[in-house]
Structures are given as C-alpha cells and as structure tokens.
BAKOL-827587 format. One record per residue (C-alpha): x, y, z. Coordinates in steps of 0.5 Angstrom, whole numbers, padded with zeros to 4 digits, always signed. Example, Ala and Ser with C-alpha at 12.3 -4.5 7.8 and 13.67 -1.06 7.14 Angstrom:
BEGIN
+0025-0009+0016 +0027-0002+0014 
***
This chain:
BEGIN
+0146-0134+0293 +0147-0134+0285 +0146-0127+0282 +0139-0126+0278 +0143-0123+0272 +0147-0130+0272 +0141-0134+0273 +0137-0130+0267 +0143-0131+0263 +0143-0138+0264 +0135-0139+0263 +0136-0135+0256 +0141-0139+0253 +0138-0145+0256 +0132-0143+0252 +0136-0142+0246 +0139-0149+0247 +0131-0152+0247 +0130-0148+0240 +0136-0151+0237 +0134-0158+0239 +0127-0157+0237 +0130-0155+0230 +0135-0160+0229 +0129-0165+0231 +0124-0162+0227 +0128-0161+0220 +0131-0168+0221 +0124-0171+0221 +0121-0166+0216 +0126-0167+0211 +0125-0174+0210 +0118-0173+0206 +0119-0173+0199 +0123-0167+0196 +0126-0168+0189 +0132-0163+0191 +0133-0164+0198 +0133-0172+0198 +0138-0171+0193 +0142-0166+0197 +0141-0169+0204 +0142-0177+0205 +0139-0181+0210 +0145-0182+0214 +0145-0174+0214 +0138-0174+0217 +0140-0179+0222 +0146-0175+0225 +0141-0169+0225 +0136-0173+0229 +0141-0176+0234 +0144-0169+0235 +0137-0166+0236 +0135-0171+0241 +0142-0170+0245 +0141-0162+0245 +0134-0164+0248 +0136-0169+0253 +0141-0164+0255 +0136-0158+0256 +0132-0163+0261 +0139-0164+0265 +0140-0157+0265 +0133-0156+0268 +0134-0161+0273 +0141-0159+0275 +0139-0152+0276 +0133-0154+0280 +0137-0157+0285 +0138-0154+0292 +0143-0148+0293 +0149-0152+0295 +0148-0158+0290 +0153-0158+0284 +0153-0165+0282 +0148-0164+0277 +0151-0158+0274 +0158-0162+0273 +0154-0167+0270 +0151-0162+0265 +0158-0159+0263 +0160-0166+0261 +0154-0167+0257 +0155-0160+0254 +0162-0163+0252 +0159-0169+0249 +0154-0164+0245 +0160-0160+0243 +0164-0166+0240 +0158-0168+0236 +0157-0161+0233 +0164-0160+0231 +0164-0167+0228 +0157-0167+0224 +0158-0159+0222 +0166-0161+0220 +0163-0167+0216 +0158-0163+0212 +0163-0157+0211 +0168-0161+0208 +0163-0165+0204 +0161-0158+0201 +0168-0157+0199 +0168-0162+0193 +0161-0161+0191 +0162-0162+0184 +0165-0169+0184 +0161-0171+0190 +0154-0170+0187 +0157-0173+0180 +0157-0179+0184 +0150-0178+0187 +0147-0176+0180 +0150-0182+0177 +0147-0187+0183 +0140-0184+0182 +0134-0187+0178 +0133-0185+0170 +0126-0182+0173 +0130-0178+0178 +0135-0175+0173 +0130-0174+0168 +0126-0170+0174 +0132-0166+0176 +0134-0164+0168 +0127-0162+0167 +0127-0158+0173 +0133-0154+0171 +0132-0155+0164 +0139-0158+0163 +0142-0165+0160 +0147-0169+0164 +0152-0167+0169 +0159-0165+0167 +0157-0165+0160 +0150-0165+0156 +0151-0172+0153 +0154-0174+0160 +0150-0179+0164 +0144-0176+0161 +0137-0179+0162 +0133-0178+0155 +0126-0176+0156 +0122-0169+0158 +0127-0163+0157 +0132-0168+0154 +0127-0171+0149 +0132-0175+0145 +0139-0176+0143 +0139-0171+0137 +0137-0165+0142 +0142-0167+0147 +0148-0167+0142 +0146-0161+0139 +0147-0158+0146 +0154-0160+0147 +0159-0154+0146 +0166-0156+0145 +0169-0150+0148 +0165-0150+0154 +0163-0157+0156 +0159-0155+0162 +0154-0150+0158 +0147-0153+0158 +0149-0158+0163 +0146-0159+0170 +0153-0159+0174 +0152-0151+0175 +0144-0151+0178 +0145-0157+0182 +0151-0155+0186 +0148-0148+0186 +0142-0151+0190 +0147-0156+0194 +0152-0150+0196 +0146-0146+0199 +0143-0152+0202 +0149-0154+0205 +0152-0148+0207 +0146-0146+0211 +0146-0153+0215 +0153-0153+0217 +0153-0145+0219 +0147-0147+0223 +0150-0153+0226 +0156-0149+0228 +0152-0144+0231 +0150-0149+0236 +0157-0149+0239 +0156-0142+0241 +0150-0144+0245 +0153-0150+0248 +0159-0146+0250 +0155-0140+0253 +0151-0145+0257 +0157-0148+0259 +0160-0142+0262 +0154-0140+0265 +0154-0147+0269 +0161-0145+0271 +0159-0139+0274 +0153-0142+0278 +0157-0147+0280 +0162-0142+0283 +0157-0138+0286 +0154-0144+0289 +0161-0146+0292 +0162-0139+0294 +0156-0138+0298 +0156-0145+0301 +0164-0144+0304 +0161-0137+0307 +0156-0141+0310 +0161-0146+0313 +0165-0140+0315 +0160-0136+0319 +0157-0143+0322 +0164-0144+0325 +0164-0136+0328 +0157-0138+0331 +0153-0133+0326 +0146-0133+0323 +0149-0132+0316 +0151-0126+0312 +0150-0129+0305 
***
C-alpha cells in the first residue's frame, strides 16, 4: 500500500500542475484582447505556444488522476503519465528558452517590431511614453500626438546622447519586465513537472513492492502481511 505521505505529496503537486495549466490557458486567452503594450510585446505565435502548453498540462493532470486511481497493483497508467511529463518538460524547456533568448536582444528585436507597427500604433506608443522614434527621436517617428511635427521632433535630438527622448528605453523597460516574468513562470512549471514525475516514480515503486510481497506471501500460503 502506498504511504499516505507520498499520496499527499502527489496530490499537492498535482494541484499545482492544474494551476499551471489553467494559468497558461487563461493568460493565453486573456492576453489576446486588445492591449497596446501587451500586443506589442507578445506575438500571436507566443500566445498560441502558451495555449498549447496549457492544454498539455491540463491533459497531463487528467492522466495523473486516471493513473493514480487505477487498482493498487496497476502501474501502466503511471508509466504513461511519466512519458507525458517528459513531453511536458521538453515543451516547457523549449518555450521558456525561446522567450529567454529573445529577451537577451530586446533592443534590436523590438526595433524590428516597432518598425512593423502601423503609424497609429507607433503614435500611441509615443504618446504613452512621451517619446519620439525608437533609437533616436528622429528615427522611425510617427508624426502626431506628442510628436506633433517634424520641427518638434528635431528639437529633441541630442547628438551626444542619441537615445534621449527616444522610445527604446521605456519600451524595453516594459518588455523586459513582461518577458522576464513570463519565462520565469514557465521555468517554474519545470519544478512542478519534475516533482510530479518523482512522486509518480515513488508510487510505482511502492505499488510494485507491495505486489511483490503479496506474491511472496501467496507462495507461502499466508493471508498477506502488507
């Protein structure tokens, strides 16, 4: 019989797995709603990856319930669960590492994103942060709003500090905070997956051990001592 402590730990980690899956699923849906800076920072492909990861974790949670609910001597479900957890770990590692690596080159990466935005979106970002252009005030500037005209934009340019009054600082300040929280959270899922994997191994070991003792006792003609 599996000890109560192991089963309690299994249940505790399993609930965290459920929470991780729901968090990924919900945030991937909620963040698709129009939001100036979140839409700028996170691409649709990123949100799709988060949605897929959330679904994977929730499916794993359902498998874990089915696996542990099987009869005491059956471990096939738990073995299948462990293979599912390995797949989850790979997905977590790939998605988390992609976001982390992307965050290492934010200034250049988001310059490309900024240039690709419409005039109205760039103007909204400039108005939000009271800045003009990306690397320099007179670079990729959307005229209008805070950056009312070219004369005003040119007056902001400082040859000794070209990024003064430019948007690169406030933009990457927001994106850095957002991306760091995202990939840190995703990497945190790895601890949950590993913990459940180890808990599953413990359950498998104790079930196999219990079954082995039952077979030994049966050969001796006893009524069972485990």
